[in-house]
PDB file of N, CA, C and O in Angstrom, chain B, residues numbered from 101:
ATOM      1  N   MET B 101     130.490 170.010  -1.491  1.00  0.00           N
ATOM      2  CA  MET B 101     130.772 171.214  -0.685  1.00  0.00           C
ATOM      3  C   MET B 101     132.276 171.335  -0.521  1.00  0.00           C
ATOM      4  O   MET B 101     132.734 172.478  -0.538  1.00  0.00           O
ATOM      5  N   LYS B 102     133.079 170.346  -0.370  1.00  0.00           N
ATOM      6  CA  LYS B 102     134.454 170.435  -0.238  1.00  0.00           C
ATOM      7  C   LYS B 102     135.183 171.028  -1.503  1.00  0.00           C
ATOM      8  O   LYS B 102     136.146 171.792  -1.443  1.00  0.00           O
ATOM      9  N   ILE B 103     134.612 170.586  -2.610  1.00  0.00           N
ATOM     10  CA  ILE B 103     135.089 171.054  -3.954  1.00  0.00           C
ATOM     11  C   ILE B 103     134.921 172.656  -4.043  1.00  0.00           C
ATOM     12  O   ILE B 103     135.809 173.428  -4.404  1.00  0.00           O
ATOM     13  N   ILE B 104     133.681 172.993  -3.668  1.00  0.00           N
ATOM     14  CA  ILE B 104     133.379 174.450  -3.785  1.00  0.00           C
ATOM     15  C   ILE B 104     134.320 175.270  -2.877  1.00  0.00           C
ATOM     16  O   ILE B 104     134.791 176.340  -3.262  1.00  0.00           O
ATOM     17  N   ASN B 105     134.579 174.752  -1.681  1.00  0.00           N
ATOM     18  CA  ASN B 105     135.492 175.327  -0.777  1.00  0.00           C
ATOM     19  C   ASN B 105     136.939 175.387  -1.318  1.00  0.00           C
ATOM     20  O   ASN B 105     137.641 176.388  -1.179  1.00  0.00           O
ATOM     21  N   LEU B 106     137.327 174.311  -1.914  1.00  0.00           N
ATOM     22  CA  LEU B 106     138.651 174.261  -2.554  1.00  0.00           C
ATOM     23  C   LEU B 106     138.796 175.250  -3.600  1.00  0.00           C
ATOM     24  O   LEU B 106     139.817 175.935  -3.651  1.00  0.00           O
ATOM     25  N   VAL B 107     137.798 175.390  -4.493  1.00  0.00           N
ATOM     26  CA  VAL B 107     137.867 176.230  -5.609  1.00  0.00           C
ATOM     27  C   VAL B 107     137.876 177.705  -5.090  1.00  0.00           C
ATOM     28  O   VAL B 107     138.596 178.538  -5.640  1.00  0.00           O
ATOM     29  N   PHE B 108     137.076 178.025  -4.032  1.00  0.00           N
ATOM     30  CA  PHE B 108     137.068 179.324  -3.518  1.00  0.00           C
ATOM     31  C   PHE B 108     138.484 179.646  -2.884  1.00  0.00           C
ATOM     32  O   PHE B 108     138.987 180.748  -3.103  1.00  0.00           O
ATOM     33  N   GLN B 109     139.066 178.812  -2.188  1.00  0.00           N
ATOM     34  CA  GLN B 109     140.352 179.024  -1.639  1.00  0.00           C
ATOM     35  C   GLN B 109     141.444 179.226  -2.669  1.00  0.00           C
ATOM     36  O   GLN B 109     142.379 180.000  -2.463  1.00  0.00           O
ATOM     37  N   PHE B 110     141.312 178.515  -3.788  1.00  0.00           N
ATOM     38  CA  PHE B 110     142.208 178.690  -4.933  1.00  0.00           C
ATOM     39  C   PHE B 110     142.101 180.081  -5.529  1.00  0.00           C
ATOM     40  O   PHE B 110     143.098 180.775  -5.729  1.00  0.00           O
ATOM     41  N   LEU B 111     140.852 180.473  -5.810  1.00  0.00           N
ATOM     42  CA  LEU B 111     140.677 181.742  -6.408  1.00  0.00           C
ATOM     43  C   LEU B 111     141.031 182.913  -5.488  1.00  0.00           C
ATOM     44  O   LEU B 111     141.503 183.960  -5.930  1.00  0.00           O
ATOM     45  N   MET B 112     140.785 182.695  -4.190  1.00  0.00           N
ATOM     46  CA  MET B 112     141.245 183.755  -3.216  1.00  0.00           C
ATOM     47  C   MET B 112     142.808 183.890  -3.175  1.00  0.00           C
ATOM     48  O   MET B 112     143.364 184.984  -3.078  1.00  0.00           O
ATOM     49  N   SER B 113     143.454 182.724  -3.254  1.00  0.00           N
ATOM     50  CA  SER B 113     144.904 182.669  -3.316  1.00  0.00           C
ATOM     51  C   SER B 113     145.487 183.360  -4.578  1.00  0.00           C
ATOM     52  O   SER B 113     146.474 184.087  -4.470  1.00  0.00           O
ATOM     53  N   ILE B 114     144.932 183.156  -5.682  1.00  0.00           N
ATOM     54  CA  ILE B 114     145.292 183.743  -6.995  1.00  0.00           C
ATOM     55  C   ILE B 114     145.106 185.216  -6.861  1.00  0.00           C
ATOM     56  O   ILE B 114     146.000 185.970  -7.247  1.00  0.00           O
ATOM     57  N   SER B 115     143.974 185.685  -6.326  1.00  0.00           N
ATOM     58  CA  SER B 115     143.612 187.019  -6.165  1.00  0.00           C
ATOM     59  C   SER B 115     144.623 187.783  -5.267  1.00  0.00           C
ATOM     60  O   SER B 115     145.051 188.893  -5.583  1.00  0.00           O
ATOM     61  N   LEU B 116     144.971 187.153  -4.168  1.00  0.00           N
ATOM     62  CA  LEU B 116     145.917 187.864  -3.247  1.00  0.00           C
ATOM     63  C   LEU B 116     147.301 187.946  -3.781  1.00  0.00           C
ATOM     64  O   LEU B 116     148.072 188.865  -3.507  1.00  0.00           O
ATOM     65  N   ILE B 117     147.580 186.941  -4.556  1.00  0.00           N
ATOM     66  CA  ILE B 117     149.087 186.916  -5.253  1.00  0.00           C
ATOM     67  C   ILE B 117     149.024 187.971  -6.309  1.00  0.00           C
ATOM     68  O   ILE B 117     150.006 188.695  -6.476  1.00  0.00           O
ATOM     69  N   ALA B 118     147.929 188.120  -7.049  1.00  0.00           N
ATOM     70  CA  ALA B 118     147.889 189.248  -8.107  1.00  0.00           C
ATOM     71  C   ALA B 118     147.950 190.575  -7.475  1.00  0.00           C
ATOM     72  O   ALA B 118     148.608 191.465  -8.013  1.00  0.00           O
ATOM     73  N   ILE B 119     147.256 190.798  -6.272  1.00  0.00           N
ATOM     74  CA  ILE B 119     147.321 192.039  -5.667  1.00  0.00           C
ATOM     75  C   ILE B 119     148.670 192.443  -5.131  1.00  0.00           C
ATOM     76  O   ILE B 119     149.125 193.580  -5.253  1.00  0.00           O
ATOM     77  N   PHE B 120     149.299 191.417  -4.514  1.00  0.00           N
ATOM     78  CA  PHE B 120     150.644 191.559  -3.954  1.00  0.00           C
ATOM     79  C   PHE B 120     151.614 191.903  -5.089  1.00  0.00           C
ATOM     80  O   PHE B 120     152.433 192.803  -4.906  1.00  0.00           O
ATOM     81  N   LEU B 121     151.571 191.264  -6.210  1.00  0.00           N
ATOM     82  CA  LEU B 121     152.478 191.516  -7.441  1.00  0.00           C
ATOM     83  C   LEU B 121     152.220 192.973  -7.886  1.00  0.00           C
ATOM     84  O   LEU B 121     153.140 193.753  -8.130  1.00  0.00           O
ATOM     85  N   TYR B 122     150.813 193.316  -7.983  1.00  0.00           N
ATOM     86  CA  TYR B 122     150.544 194.682  -8.499  1.00  0.00           C
ATOM     87  C   TYR B 122     151.177 195.814  -7.604  1.00  0.00           C
ATOM     88  O   TYR B 122     151.626 196.848  -8.100  1.00  0.00           O
ATOM     89  N   TRP B 123     151.181 195.576  -6.377  1.00  0.00           N
ATOM     90  CA  TRP B 123     151.730 196.595  -5.480  1.00  0.00           C
ATOM     91  C   TRP B 123     153.262 196.487  -5.290  1.00  0.00           C
ATOM     92  O   TRP B 123     153.902 197.500  -5.008  1.00  0.00           O
ATOM     93  N   SER B 124     153.825 195.370  -5.426  1.00  0.00           N
ATOM     94  CA  SER B 124     155.238 195.159  -5.197  1.00  0.00           C
ATOM     95  C   SER B 124     155.991 195.538  -6.452  1.00  0.00           C
ATOM     96  O   SER B 124     157.163 195.866  -6.268  1.00  0.00           O
ATOM     97  N   ILE B 125     155.536 195.556  -7.701  1.00  0.00           N
ATOM     98  CA  ILE B 125     156.305 195.929  -8.871  1.00  0.00           C
ATOM     99  C   ILE B 125     156.321 197.434  -9.128  1.00  0.00           C
ATOM    100  O   ILE B 125     157.254 197.923  -9.765  1.00  0.00           O
ATOM    101  N   ALA B 126     155.353 198.163  -8.671  1.00  0.00           N
ATOM    102  CA  ALA B 126     155.234 199.552  -8.888  1.00  0.00           C
ATOM    103  C   ALA B 126     156.245 200.415  -8.141  1.00  0.00           C
ATOM    104  O   ALA B 126     156.739 199.984  -7.099  1.00  0.00           O
ATOM    105  N   PHE B 127     156.561 201.558  -8.599  1.00  0.00           N
ATOM    106  CA  PHE B 127     157.443 202.564  -7.885  1.00  0.00           C
ATOM    107  C   PHE B 127     156.698 202.979  -6.615  1.00  0.00           C
ATOM    108  O   PHE B 127     155.469 202.967  -6.550  1.00  0.00           O
ATOM    109  N   ASP B 128     157.491 203.342  -5.620  1.00  0.00           N
ATOM    110  CA  ASP B 128     156.790 203.834  -4.395  1.00  0.00           C
ATOM    111  C   ASP B 128     156.150 205.213  -4.521  1.00  0.00           C
ATOM    112  O   ASP B 128     155.202 205.502  -3.791  1.00  0.00           O
ATOM    113  N   SER B 129     156.612 206.043  -5.383  1.00  0.00           N
ATOM    114  CA  SER B 129     156.103 207.363  -5.477  1.00  0.00           C
ATOM    115  C   SER B 129     156.110 207.951  -6.882  1.00  0.00           C
ATOM    116  O   SER B 129     156.860 207.449  -7.719  1.00  0.00           O
ATOM    117  N   ALA B 130     155.371 208.926  -7.183  1.00  0.00           N
ATOM    118  CA  ALA B 130     155.417 209.460  -8.587  1.00  0.00           C
ATOM    119  C   ALA B 130     156.811 210.123  -8.869  1.00  0.00           C
ATOM    120  O   ALA B 130     157.224 210.219 -10.025  1.00  0.00           O
ATOM    121  N   PHE B 131     157.518 210.573  -7.810  1.00  0.00           N
ATOM    122  CA  PHE B 131     158.739 211.112  -8.002  1.00  0.00           C
ATOM    123  C   PHE B 131     159.760 210.147  -8.505  1.00  0.00           C
ATOM    124  O   PHE B 131     160.519 210.402  -9.440  1.00  0.00           O
ATOM    125  N   GLU B 132     159.740 208.991  -7.818  1.00  0.00           N
ATOM    126  CA  GLU B 132     160.644 207.866  -8.278  1.00  0.00           C
ATOM    127  C   GLU B 132     160.318 207.370  -9.670  1.00  0.00           C
ATOM    128  O   GLU B 132     161.245 206.991 -10.386  1.00  0.00           O
ATOM    129  N   ALA B 133     159.056 207.344 -10.111  1.00  0.00           N
ATOM    130  CA  ALA B 133     158.622 206.977 -11.420  1.00  0.00           C
ATOM    131  C   ALA B 133     159.137 208.115 -12.413  1.00  0.00           C
ATOM    132  O   ALA B 133     159.722 207.819 -13.455  1.00  0.00           O
ATOM    133  N   ASP B 134     158.910 209.301 -12.070  1.00  0.00           N
ATOM    134  CA  ASP B 134     159.471 210.461 -12.863  1.00  0.00           C
ATOM    135  C   ASP B 134     161.003 210.350 -13.120  1.00  0.00           C
ATOM    136  O   ASP B 134     161.480 210.496 -14.246  1.00  0.00           O
ATOM    137  N   ARG B 135     161.724 210.090 -12.042  1.00  0.00           N
ATOM    138  CA  ARG B 135     163.179 210.046 -12.087  1.00  0.00           C
ATOM    139  C   ARG B 135     163.557 208.891 -12.994  1.00  0.00           C
ATOM    140  O   ARG B 135     164.432 209.047 -13.846  1.00  0.00           O
ATOM    141  N   ALA B 136     162.910 207.706 -12.834  1.00  0.00           N
ATOM    142  CA  ALA B 136     163.260 206.629 -13.802  1.00  0.00           C
ATOM    143  C   ALA B 136     162.947 206.858 -15.211  1.00  0.00           C
ATOM    144  O   ALA B 136     163.690 206.452 -16.105  1.00  0.00           O
ATOM    145  N   CYS B 137     161.809 207.531 -15.442  1.00  0.00           N
ATOM    146  CA  CYS B 137     161.393 207.880 -16.815  1.00  0.00           C
ATOM    147  C   CYS B 137     162.456 208.783 -17.469  1.00  0.00           C
ATOM    148  O   CYS B 137     162.910 208.528 -18.584  1.00  0.00           O
ATOM    149  N   HIS B 138     162.839 209.851 -16.734  1.00  0.00           N
ATOM    150  CA  HIS B 138     163.806 210.810 -17.345  1.00  0.00           C
ATOM    151  C   HIS B 138     165.226 210.212 -17.417  1.00  0.00           C
ATOM    152  O   HIS B 138     166.028 210.621 -18.257  1.00  0.00           O
ATOM    153  N   SER B 139     165.543 209.211 -16.505  1.00  0.00           N
ATOM    154  CA  SER B 139     166.764 208.528 -16.631  1.00  0.00           C
ATOM    155  C   SER B 139     166.776 207.674 -17.896  1.00  0.00           C
ATOM    156  O   SER B 139     167.771 207.685 -18.621  1.00  0.00           O
ATOM    157  N   ASP B 140     165.720 206.945 -18.182  1.00  0.00           N
ATOM    158  CA  ASP B 140     165.747 206.242 -19.459  1.00  0.00           C
ATOM    159  C   ASP B 140     165.618 207.119 -20.660  1.00  0.00           C
ATOM    160  O   ASP B 140     166.075 206.770 -21.748  1.00  0.00           O
ATOM    161  N   LEU B 141     164.948 208.354 -20.462  1.00  0.00           N
ATOM    162  CA  LEU B 141     164.894 209.215 -21.634  1.00  0.00           C
ATOM    163  C   LEU B 141     166.246 209.702 -22.104  1.00  0.00           C
ATOM    164  O   LEU B 141     166.415 209.987 -23.290  1.00  0.00           O
ATOM    165  N   SER B 142     167.220 209.806 -21.204  1.00  0.00           N
ATOM    166  CA  SER B 142     168.510 210.238 -21.638  1.00  0.00           C
ATOM    167  C   SER B 142     169.161 209.256 -22.530  1.00  0.00           C
ATOM    168  O   SER B 142     169.940 209.659 -23.393  1.00  0.00           O
ATOM    169  N   SER B 143     168.889 207.930 -22.381  1.00  0.00           N
ATOM    170  CA  SER B 143     169.487 207.042 -23.335  1.00  0.00           C
ATOM    171  C   SER B 143     168.764 206.984 -24.679  1.00  0.00           C
ATOM    172  O   SER B 143     169.306 206.478 -25.662  1.00  0.00           O
ATOM    173  N   TYR B 144     167.519 207.512 -24.713  1.00  0.00           N
ATOM    174  CA  TYR B 144     166.844 207.540 -25.981  1.00  0.00           C
ATOM    175  C   TYR B 144     167.001 208.779 -26.911  1.00  0.00           C
ATOM    176  O   TYR B 144     166.603 208.812 -28.076  1.00  0.00           O
ATOM    177  N   LEU B 145     167.622 209.782 -26.261  1.00  0.00           N
ATOM    178  CA  LEU B 145     167.733 211.027 -26.932  1.00  0.00           C
ATOM    179  C   LEU B 145     168.539 210.959 -28.249  1.00  0.00           C
ATOM    180  O   LEU B 145     169.739 210.692 -28.194  1.00  0.00           O
ATOM    181  N   VAL B 146     167.972 211.173 -29.346  1.00  0.00           N
ATOM    182  CA  VAL B 146     168.537 211.213 -30.662  1.00  0.00           C
ATOM    183  C   VAL B 146     168.039 212.508 -31.340  1.00  0.00           C
ATOM    184  O   VAL B 146     166.881 212.912 -31.239  1.00  0.00           O
ATOM    185  N   GLU B 147     169.032 213.131 -32.051  1.00  0.00           N
ATOM    186  CA  GLU B 147     168.529 214.448 -32.612  1.00  0.00           C
ATOM    187  C   GLU B 147     167.401 214.385 -33.517  1.00  0.00           C
ATOM    188  O   GLU B 147     166.540 215.264 -33.498  1.00  0.00           O
ATOM    189  N   THR B 148     167.350 213.314 -34.376  1.00  0.00           N
ATOM    190  CA  THR B 148     166.363 213.233 -35.450  1.00  0.00           C
ATOM    191  C   THR B 148     165.023 212.823 -34.938  1.00  0.00           C
ATOM    192  O   THR B 148     164.045 212.977 -35.669  1.00  0.00           O
ATOM    193  N   GLU B 149     164.891 212.306 -33.721  1.00  0.00           N
ATOM    194  CA  GLU B 149     163.560 211.810 -33.193  1.00  0.00           C
ATOM    195  C   GLU B 149     163.228 212.563 -31.996  1.00  0.00           C
ATOM    196  O   GLU B 149     164.121 213.052 -31.304  1.00  0.00           O
ATOM    197  N   ARG B 150     161.980 212.688 -31.707  1.00  0.00           N
ATOM    198  CA  ARG B 150     161.456 213.404 -30.503  1.00  0.00           C
ATOM    199  C   ARG B 150     160.921 212.464 -29.441  1.00  0.00           C
ATOM    200  O   ARG B 150     159.908 211.799 -29.656  1.00  0.00           O
ATOM    201  N   TYR B 151     161.578 212.400 -28.310  1.00  0.00           N
ATOM    202  CA  TYR B 151     161.130 211.607 -27.169  1.00  0.00           C
ATOM    203  C   TYR B 151     160.739 212.449 -26.089  1.00  0.00           C
ATOM    204  O   TYR B 151     161.142 213.612 -26.063  1.00  0.00           O
ATOM    205  N   GLY B 152     159.953 211.966 -25.139  1.00  0.00           N
ATOM    206  CA  GLY B 152     159.606 212.649 -23.981  1.00  0.00           C
ATOM    207  C   GLY B 152     158.969 211.761 -22.884  1.00  0.00           C
ATOM    208  O   GLY B 152     158.637 210.586 -23.041  1.00  0.00           O
ATOM    209  N   CYS B 153     158.853 212.451 -21.813  1.00  0.00           N
ATOM    210  CA  CYS B 153     158.178 211.805 -20.629  1.00  0.00           C
ATOM    211  C   CYS B 153     156.869 212.552 -20.206  1.00  0.00           C
ATOM    212  O   CYS B 153     156.904 213.776 -20.081  1.00  0.00           O
ATOM    213  N   ASP B 154     155.897 211.963 -20.017  1.00  0.00           N
ATOM    214  CA  ASP B 154     154.533 212.608 -19.627  1.00  0.00           C
ATOM    215  C   ASP B 154     153.907 211.916 -18.445  1.00  0.00           C
ATOM    216  O   ASP B 154     154.016 210.697 -18.321  1.00  0.00           O
ATOM    217  N   HIS B 155     153.259 212.648 -17.580  1.00  0.00           N
ATOM    218  CA  HIS B 155     152.582 212.158 -16.391  1.00  0.00           C
ATOM    219  C   HIS B 155     151.162 211.869 -16.778  1.00  0.00           C
ATOM    220  O   HIS B 155     150.505 212.801 -17.242  1.00  0.00           O
ATOM    221  N   ASP B 156     150.646 210.764 -16.651  1.00  0.00           N
ATOM    222  CA  ASP B 156     149.249 210.405 -16.847  1.00  0.00           C
ATOM    223  C   ASP B 156     148.611 210.261 -15.428  1.00  0.00           C
ATOM    224  O   ASP B 156     148.852 209.274 -14.734  1.00  0.00           O
ATOM    225  N   THR B 157     147.831 211.222 -15.037  1.00  0.00           N
ATOM    226  CA  THR B 157     147.164 211.198 -13.667  1.00  0.00           C
ATOM    227  C   THR B 157     146.100 210.216 -13.586  1.00  0.00           C
ATOM    228  O   THR B 157     145.866 209.701 -12.492  1.00  0.00           O
ATOM    229  N   GLU B 158     145.404 209.884 -14.646  1.00  0.00           N
ATOM    230  CA  GLU B 158     144.268 208.992 -14.645  1.00  0.00           C
ATOM    231  C   GLU B 158     144.775 207.450 -14.253  1.00  0.00           C
ATOM    232  O   GLU B 158     144.164 206.693 -13.500  1.00  0.00           O
ATOM    233  N   THR B 159     145.853 207.200 -14.838  1.00  0.00           N
ATOM    234  CA  THR B 159     146.345 205.743 -14.657  1.00  0.00           C
ATOM    235  C   THR B 159     147.545 205.716 -13.613  1.00  0.00           C
ATOM    236  O   THR B 159     148.078 204.647 -13.319  1.00  0.00           O
ATOM    237  N   HIS B 160     147.939 206.881 -13.083  1.00  0.00           N
ATOM    238  CA  HIS B 160     148.949 206.926 -12.062  1.00  0.00           C
ATOM    239  C   HIS B 160     150.309 206.289 -12.670  1.00  0.00           C
ATOM    240  O   HIS B 160     150.832 205.297 -12.162  1.00  0.00           O
ATOM    241  N   GLN B 161     150.797 206.911 -13.732  1.00  0.00           N
ATOM    242  CA  GLN B 161     151.956 206.423 -14.333  1.00  0.00           C
ATOM    243  C   GLN B 161     152.742 207.463 -15.117  1.00  0.00           C
ATOM    244  O   GLN B 161     152.107 208.418 -15.564  1.00  0.00           O
ATOM    245  N   TRP B 162     153.942 207.393 -15.316  1.00  0.00           N
ATOM    246  CA  TRP B 162     154.770 208.197 -16.158  1.00  0.00           C
ATOM    247  C   TRP B 162     154.977 207.363 -17.470  1.00  0.00           C
ATOM    248  O   TRP B 162     155.213 206.157 -17.408  1.00  0.00           O
ATOM    249  N   ILE B 163     154.884 208.034 -18.656  1.00  0.00           N
ATOM    250  CA  ILE B 163     155.075 207.359 -19.866  1.00  0.00           C
ATOM    251  C   ILE B 163     156.196 207.920 -20.709  1.00  0.00           C
ATOM    252  O   ILE B 163     156.270 209.116 -20.994  1.00  0.00           O
ATOM    253  N   LEU B 164     157.004 207.068 -21.068  1.00  0.00           N
ATOM    254  CA  LEU B 164     158.122 207.426 -21.978  1.00  0.00           C
ATOM    255  C   LEU B 164     157.579 207.254 -23.378  1.00  0.00           C
ATOM    256  O   LEU B 164     157.111 206.154 -23.672  1.00  0.00           O
ATOM    257  N   TYR B 165     157.594 208.246 -24.290  1.00  0.00           N
ATOM    258  CA  TYR B 165     156.965 208.092 -25.562  1.00  0.00           C
ATOM    259  C   TYR B 165     157.906 208.691 -26.674  1.00  0.00           C
ATOM    260  O   TYR B 165     158.793 209.503 -26.409  1.00  0.00           O
ATOM    261  N   LYS B 166     157.657 208.256 -27.850  1.00  0.00           N
ATOM    262  CA  LYS B 166     158.278 208.850 -29.046  1.00  0.00           C
ATOM    263  C   LYS B 166     157.108 209.604 -29.894  1.00  0.00           C
ATOM    264  O   LYS B 166     156.104 209.052 -30.344  1.00  0.00           O
ATOM    265  N   ASN B 167     157.449 210.980 -30.018  1.00  0.00           N
ATOM    266  CA  ASN B 167     156.445 211.681 -30.758  1.00  0.00           C
ATOM    267  C   ASN B 167     156.588 211.503 -32.257  1.00  0.00           C
ATOM    268  O   ASN B 167     157.669 211.714 -32.806  1.00  0.00           O
ATOM    269  N   LEU B 168     155.486 211.108 -32.940  1.00  0.00           N
ATOM    270  CA  LEU B 168     155.510 210.901 -34.375  1.00  0.00           C
ATOM    271  C   LEU B 168     154.623 211.999 -34.967  1.00  0.00           C
ATOM    272  O   LEU B 168     153.536 212.290 -34.467  1.00  0.00           O
ATOM    273  N   ASP B 169     155.127 212.595 -36.044  1.00  0.00           N
ATOM    274  CA  ASP B 169     154.499 213.744 -36.684  1.00  0.00           C
ATOM    275  C   ASP B 169     153.213 213.217 -37.422  1.00  0.00           C
ATOM    276  O   ASP B 169     152.195 213.908 -37.373  1.00  0.00           O
ATOM    277  N   VAL B 170     153.214 212.109 -38.055  1.00  0.00           N
ATOM    278  CA  VAL B 170     152.086 211.658 -38.918  1.00  0.00           C
ATOM    279  C   VAL B 170     150.994 210.999 -38.145  1.00  0.00           C
ATOM    280  O   VAL B 170     149.844 210.973 -38.582  1.00  0.00           O
ATOM    281  N   SER B 171     151.341 210.452 -36.970  1.00  0.00           N
ATOM    282  CA  SER B 171     150.309 209.614 -36.280  1.00  0.00           C
ATOM    283  C   SER B 171     150.506 209.858 -34.720  1.00  0.00           C
ATOM    284  O   SER B 171     151.350 210.649 -34.300  1.00  0.00           O
ATOM    285  N   GLU B 172     149.716 209.167 -33.942  1.00  0.00           N
ATOM    286  CA  GLU B 172     149.812 209.292 -32.500  1.00  0.00           C
ATOM    287  C   GLU B 172     151.165 208.932 -31.995  1.00  0.00           C
ATOM    288  O   GLU B 172     151.947 208.286 -32.692  1.00  0.00           O
ATOM    289  N   ALA B 173     151.440 209.320 -30.850  1.00  0.00           N
ATOM    290  CA  ALA B 173     152.761 209.100 -30.209  1.00  0.00           C
ATOM    291  C   ALA B 173     152.816 207.637 -29.890  1.00  0.00           C
ATOM    292  O   ALA B 173     151.799 207.043 -29.532  1.00  0.00           O
ATOM    293  N   GLU B 174     154.050 207.002 -30.018  1.00  0.00           N
ATOM    294  CA  GLU B 174     154.312 205.637 -29.742  1.00  0.00           C
ATOM    295  C   GLU B 174     154.846 205.507 -28.297  1.00  0.00           C
ATOM    296  O   GLU B 174     155.860 206.098 -27.926  1.00  0.00           O
ATOM    297  N   ILE B 175     154.092 204.681 -27.482  1.00  0.00           N
ATOM    298  CA  ILE B 175     154.471 204.485 -26.120  1.00  0.00           C
ATOM    299  C   ILE B 175     155.679 203.547 -26.020  1.00  0.00           C
ATOM    300  O   ILE B 175     155.563 202.444 -26.555  1.00  0.00           O
ATOM    301  N   ILE B 176     156.789 203.843 -25.418  1.00  0.00           N
ATOM    302  CA  ILE B 176     157.933 203.023 -25.388  1.00  0.00           C
ATOM    303  C   ILE B 176     157.960 202.239 -24.044  1.00  0.00           C
ATOM    304  O   ILE B 176     158.169 201.026 -24.035  1.00  0.00           O
ATOM    305  N   LYS B 177     157.750 202.942 -22.932  1.00  0.00           N
ATOM    306  CA  LYS B 177     157.701 202.285 -21.664  1.00  0.00           C
ATOM    307  C   LYS B 177     156.805 203.047 -20.676  1.00  0.00           C
ATOM    308  O   LYS B 177     156.671 204.270 -20.725  1.00  0.00           O
ATOM    309  N   ARG B 178     156.191 202.245 -19.764  1.00  0.00           N
ATOM    310  CA  ARG B 178     155.350 202.874 -18.745  1.00  0.00           C
ATOM    311  C   ARG B 178     156.010 202.666 -17.375  1.00  0.00           C
ATOM    312  O   ARG B 178     156.567 201.604 -17.099  1.00  0.00           O
ATOM    313  N   PHE B 179     155.940 203.657 -16.558  1.00  0.00           N
ATOM    314  CA  PHE B 179     156.474 203.665 -15.211  1.00  0.00           C
ATOM    315  C   PHE B 179     155.312 203.879 -14.187  1.00  0.00           C
ATOM    316  O   PHE B 179     154.988 205.019 -13.855  1.00  0.00           O
ATOM    317  N   ARG B 180     154.708 202.800 -13.706  1.00  0.00           N
ATOM    318  CA  ARG B 180     153.614 202.859 -12.829  1.00  0.00           C
ATOM    319  C   ARG B 180     154.066 203.018 -11.408  1.00  0.00           C
ATOM    320  O   ARG B 180     154.995 202.341 -10.968  1.00  0.00           O
ATOM    321  N   TYR B 181     153.390 203.950 -10.643  1.00  0.00           N
ATOM    322  CA  TYR B 181     153.624 204.103  -9.316  1.00  0.00           C
ATOM    323  C   TYR B 181     152.399 203.829  -8.452  1.00  0.00           C
ATOM    324  O   TYR B 181     151.261 203.792  -8.920  1.00  0.00           O
ATOM    325  N   LYS B 182     152.708 203.630  -7.099  1.00  0.00           N
ATOM    326  CA  LYS B 182     151.660 203.270  -6.166  1.00  0.00           C
ATOM    327  C   LYS B 182     150.865 204.541  -5.864  1.00  0.00           C
ATOM    328  O   LYS B 182     151.433 205.616  -5.672  1.00  0.00           O
ATOM    329  N   PHE B 183     149.480 204.386  -5.823  1.00  0.00           N
ATOM    330  CA  PHE B 183     148.563 205.469  -5.540  1.00  0.00           C
ATOM    331  C   PHE B 183     147.776 204.993  -4.287  1.00  0.00           C
ATOM    332  O   PHE B 183     147.067 203.988  -4.331  1.00  0.00           O
ATOM    333  N   LEU B 184     147.915 205.700  -3.242  1.00  0.00           N
ATOM    334  CA  LEU B 184     147.227 205.448  -1.996  1.00  0.00           C
ATOM    335  C   LEU B 184     147.836 204.345  -1.206  1.00  0.00           C
ATOM    336  O   LEU B 184     147.351 204.022  -0.121  1.00  0.00           O
TER     337      LEU B 184
END
């Protein structure tokens, strides 16, 4: 019984740490994530290639991408923000 209790406490600790890291790493708002995305976008702007920032409302993040004509866009960086 002590082993089961120890395993349960270990799993709960790992879960709480994961939740804390998930919330502490994200931007506080969509506006901050948007600002960071467009700030990074300015360093990627090259005349021969098309870059952009897009808001993904399903995953609550801004995405910095490179638009490719022959295939799907390549995601360069994600800017996740806190939702709720």
